[in-house]
C-alpha positions in Angstrom: 2.6 1.4 14.1 3.1 1.6 10.1 5.7 -0.5 8.5 8.2 1.5 6.1 8.5 -0.4 3.0 11.6 -1.4 1.3 13.1 1.2 -1.0 9.9 3.4 -0.5 10.8 6.5 -1.9 12.6 5.1 -4.7 9.6 3.2 -5.8 7.5 6.0 -5.5 9.5 8.3 -7.9 9.7 5.0 -10.3 5.7 4.5 -10.0 5.5 8.4 -10.7 8.0 8.1 -13.5 5.7 5.6 -14.9 2.2 7.3 -14.7 4.0 10.4 -16.3 5.0 8.1 -19.4 1.4 6.6 -19.3 -0.3 10.1 -18.8 1.3 11.1 -21.9 1.6 8.3 -24.2 -1.7 6.6 -23.1 -2.7 2.8 -22.4 -2.3 0.1 -25.2 1.1 0.4 -26.8 3.9 -2.2 -26.8 5.6 -2.7 -23.6 9.2 -2.1 -25.1 7.7 1.5 -26.0 7.0 2.0 -22.1 10.3 0.5 -21.4 12.4 3.2 -23.2 10.0 5.9 -22.2 10.7 4.8 -18.7 14.3 4.8 -19.1 14.1 8.3 -20.6 11.9 9.8 -17.9 13.6 8.0 -15.2 17.3 9.5 -16.7 15.8 13.2 -16.8 15.0 12.8 -13.0 18.7 11.8 -12.4 18.3 8.2 -11.6 21.2 5.8 -12.8 19.7 3.4 -15.6 20.6 -0.2 -16.9 18.5 -1.3 -19.3 18.7 -5.4 -20.7 21.9 -6.0 -18.4 22.8 -9.6 -19.0 23.3 -11.8 -16.0 24.8 -14.9 -16.5 23.2 -18.0 -14.9 25.0 -20.9 -13.6 23.9 -24.3 -12.2 26.3 -26.6 -11.0 29.2 -24.1 -12.1 28.0 -24.5 -15.8 26.8 -21.4 -17.9 23.2 -22.5 -18.4 21.9 -18.9 -19.9 21.5 -15.4 -19.6 18.7 -13.7 -17.5 17.8 -10.0 -18.9 15.7 -7.6 -16.7 14.4 -4.8 -18.7 15.4 -1.9 -16.2 17.4 -2.1 -13.0 17.2 1.7 -11.0 19.9 2.9 -8.9 21.6 -0.5 -9.0 18.4 -1.4 -6.4 15.0 -2.0 -8.0 14.2 -3.9 -11.0 11.1 -2.5 -12.9 9.4 -4.4 -15.3 6.9 -2.8 -17.9 3.9 -5.0 -18.6 0.8 -4.6 -20.9 -1.3 -7.2 -19.7 -4.9 -7.6 -18.7 -3.8 -8.6 -14.9 -0.4 -10.1 -13.2 -0.4 -13.4 -12.8 1.7 -16.1 -10.9 3.8 -16.3 -13.9 5.1 -12.7 -13.7 5.4 -12.7 -9.8 7.6 -16.1 -10.5 9.6 -14.4 -13.2 10.5 -11.6 -10.8 11.3 -14.0 -7.8 13.4 -15.7 -10.3 15.4 -12.6 -11.3 15.8 -11.3 -7.8 17.5 -14.2 -7.0 19.6 -14.1 -9.6 20.5 -10.3 -9.6 20.6 -10.5 -5.6 18.5 -7.3 -5.6 15.6 -7.1 -2.8 12.8 -5.5 -4.9 11.1 -5.6 -8.2 8.1 -3.6 -9.7 5.8 -5.0 -12.0 4.2 -1.9 -13.8 1.0 -2.6 -15.9 0.7 0.2 -18.8 -2.4 -1.4 -20.3 -5.0 0.7 -18.7 -5.7 4.4 -18.1 -4.6 4.1 -14.6 -1.3 2.5 -14.2 -1.5 -0.6 -12.0 1.7 -2.1 -10.0 2.7 -5.0 -7.9 5.9 -4.8 -5.7 7.5 -8.2 -5.3 10.1 -8.2 -2.4 12.9 -11.0 -1.3 15.3 -10.5 0.9 18.4 -12.7 2.5 16.3 -12.8 5.7 12.8 -13.4 4.3 11.0 -15.4 2.2 9.7 -14.0 -0.9 6.3 -11.9 -0.8 4.3 -9.7 -2.5 2.6 -6.4 -1.5 -0.6 -5.4 -2.9 0.1 -2.0 -4.1 -2.2 -2.9 -7.1 -4.4 0.4 -7.8 -8.2 -0.3 -8.0 -9.3 0.3 -11.7 
């Protein structure tokens, strides 16, 4: 029996858009360039995008800072472009924090460092502890 992934169709479209961006721009540019290009590609596909939306962070009812995810797609998925040798625990921890503050259930780390896109899904729901799906493409 195959388990269905959370927002499987949408994440497939985001990953496809990221692949289109990488194929055109090639690897090794600045993360912000990939972020902006990904926004253009996702908008062209008809998605709703929030780029650099600010979320206030409170501790004991006092504002302690602001969280700014790179991209939120269709109000459902955080997309975080990276240009790194490999994803690490800090990247995953950051996404878990973003999910907690935004109250979303899914984020995608997208790595534009190499000729083949790498990605990682981080899932958190009210009923489950955070976990990471291994969608990392082999090199």
